[in-house]
N, C-alpha and C positions, 0 to 999 in steps of 0.2 A: 563136144556135146553142148557147150555153152554158146548161146546166141547173143552177140552184141552188135554186130553189123555197124560198127563205127558209132555206136551210141555214146552220148555225152554223159560222163559219170563224174560225180563229185564225192570225194572222200574226206571227211573231217577227222581231225585228230591224228594226222599222219606225220607228225614232226620227228618221231623217234624211228631210226632205221632198224630198231629191234622190236618195234611195236606192231600191234594188230593192224592199225590203220595203214601203215606202210606196206605190210604184207598184202593187204587187200588191194591197195593201189597197184602193187607190182603184178598181182594176178590179173587185174582188170586190163592193164596195159598189154600184158601178154595175150589176153583173150581178144584184143582188138578194139577195146573201148578208147575213146578220147577222154582223157582223165585230167581233172584238176584236183590237186591236193591242197589242204588248208590246215593251218595251225596258228598259234598266237605269236610265234617268234620267227625270226628270219632264217632259222635253220631249215625251214620248209623249202627254201630255194635250193638247198643242197640235195634234199630228197627229190625234188622235181628234176634237178639236173641229172641225177642218177637214173631216173626213170624216163627222161625225155618227155616230160609232160608239163602242164601248166601248174603254177603255184600262186597262192594268194594268202596274205596274212589277214586274219580276222579273229576278233574275240566274239564267239558265237553267243555269248550271254547278252550281247548288245544287238537289238533288232536292227539298228541303223547299219551296223557293220555287216550283218547278215544280208541286208538288202544290197549293200555295196558289193559283197562277194558274188551274189547271184547275177547282179548286173554285169560284173566283170567276166564271169563265165559265159554268159549269154553273148556278150560282145565278141569274145575271142573264139569260143567253141560252138556256141548255140545253146539253146535251153537245156537245162539239166533233165535228163531222162532216167538216170539211175542215181539215187541218193543213198549214200552209205553214211549213216549217223554213228560215227565212232567216237567223237569227242566226248570227254567226260573222265571222271576218276582222277586223272592227273593233268595239271596245267602248269606250264612254266611260270615260276615265280609265286606259286601258291602251295602252301603246305598245310595239311590237316593232321590232327592227332586223334587217336582213339579216345573217345569220351562217352560215358553213359548219357542217356537221353536227358535226365534231369539236370545234368551239369553242362549241357550244351548251351552256348550263347545264341541269341537270335541271329547274330551276324553269321556265325558258322553254319547254322541251319539253312539260312537263306543262300549262302554261298554254295553249299552242297546241292541244293535244289536247282539253283541257277546253272551250275556246271553240268549236272547229270541228267536233268530233264528239260530245263529251259532251253539249252542248246538244241536239243532234238526238236522241241516244239517250234522254235524259231525257223529252223531249216525246213521242216516239213511244210509249215505255213507258206514259206517263200517258194517252195518247189511246186506246190499243188496247182496253182493257176495255169502254168504252162503245160503241165502234165495233162490237165483236164482239156485244154485247148487242142492238144495233139492226140488225145485218146490213148496215151501210153505212159506208163510210169512204173518204176520199181523202187520201192523204199525199203531199205534194210536197216533196222535199228540194232546196234550192238549194245545189248543190255548186260545182264550178269545173272548167274544162279543166285547170287546174294540178293535177297529181297523177295523174288517170286517163289523161291524154293527153300532156301536156307538163310541163316543169319549169322553174323559175326559180332561178338560182344564189342561194344564201343563204336559200331558202324551203323547206327540206326538211321541217320540222315541219308547215308549212301544207299542203304538197303531200301529205304522208302522211295528214293528217286528212281532206283533201278526197277522196283516193282511198278512204279508209275509208267515206265516205258512200255511194259507189257499191256497195260490198259490203253495207252495211247495207240499202240500198234493195232490192237483189236478194233478200236474205234475208227481209225483211218481205213482199215481194211473193209469195215462194214459200210462206211459212208461213201467211199470212192471206188469200190470194186467195179461198179457198173460203168465207170469212166475209163476202164482199161488200166487202172492203177492197182497194184498189189502192195501190201505192206506186211512185212514179216520181221521177226526178231531172232537174233542169235544170242544165246545165253551162255557165255563161256564160264568155265570153272577155273581151275588152277592152270594158268598159262604162263610160261616162262618168258618174261619180257625184261627190259632194262630196269623197270620199276619194281620187279619182284624182290621181296626180301627173303632171308634164309628160311623163316618160318613158313612162308608161302610155298617155297620150293620143296620143303620137307613134306608139306601137306600134299603136294602133287605126287610125290613118290608113294604116298599111302593110298592112292586111288586104285581101283581094280586093275587098271592097265600098268600100274607101277611107276608112273612118271608124270611130270607136268606135261601139258600140251604145248604145242608150238603155235606161234602166230600164223604160220602157213596153214595149219590145220583148221583154224578158225576162218581164215581167208577162203579156203575151199568151199566152206558152207555158205559164207556170205556171197561169194561170186555166183554160186548156183542160184540162190534166192534172188539175186539181182539180174539174172539172165532172162532171155526170152523163153528159155526152156521151162522156167518155173511159173508158167502162165496160170496154172490152176492151183498154186499154193498161195493162200491168202489168209492172213491173221494167224499164222503158225508161230510157235515158239520152239526153236531148234536148240536143244541143250547140247553143248560141246564140253563135256567135263570128264571124259574117260570113265563114266559110270559112277562118279563119286557120290552123287545124290542117291544112288541105289543102296548105299551102305547104311543100314539101320543101327547095327551094333558096333559103332566106331570105337576102336580101342579096347574091345572086349576080349581080344585074344592076343 
C-alpha cells in the first residue's frame, strides 16, 4: 500500500541497530526507497552495509555538516524527497542527567535544544528548496509524547524541544502544503531500544497494551506518513504509545 517508486529518502539518527531510525530505514529499503542513513559515528557504515544503502557521517547540529550531507545525497542518489528527522535524544559521546529546570546550566539547555530541535530545523531547511522545485516532498519528524502531551521530572529541556517539534511540524505543513510537501510528526511513548533503562521498560509494561512498543511499530507509522499514499495527511501528530496517555489515574489501583 505504500508508494515510494524509487523515491530518495534520508533517515537521520540511524546509528543503533536496535533504534527507531534503523527500523525506519529498514522499512523504507524494503518498500523500494533509495535510502541514505546518517549518524555522528562511523558505526553508521555498518548499518548501511546491513541494509545495502548509502551512509554519511554528520553532526546535524552544525548547519555546514547538514549542507554537506544533502550535497552528498544529491550527488549519489538525487535530491531528498522523503526526510525522516529521527536524530535527537541520544548522541554518541554526549550524556545528559536528569535535573530540574532551575538547576540546569545554560550549556546543557542549549545542548538539548540543539540536539532535539536544531537538528530537525537544519534538515528541513536544507530539504525544502529541492522539494519545492520538484513539487513533491514528505517530511516526517520523530518527536515524543514527552513535551506535547506529558512530562517527566528532570527532563524540562528535552520536553521543551520535543514540544517545539510539533509547532515546527504544523508550521511547515501550513507553509508548504501547496507545494506538494507534507509534514507530519510521530510521537512515540515507551519504546524498547538499546538506550532504554529499566525504569522506562517497566513503564512500558504499565501501558494499556501491557508492554513497551518496538522500533518496528514506530517505523510502520513513519513509513506510511512518508509514502505517496499519505498525500492528504498534513500537519498531523500520530501518537504511538500503546494508549499510555489515555490513563488518567496512573497507579491508583
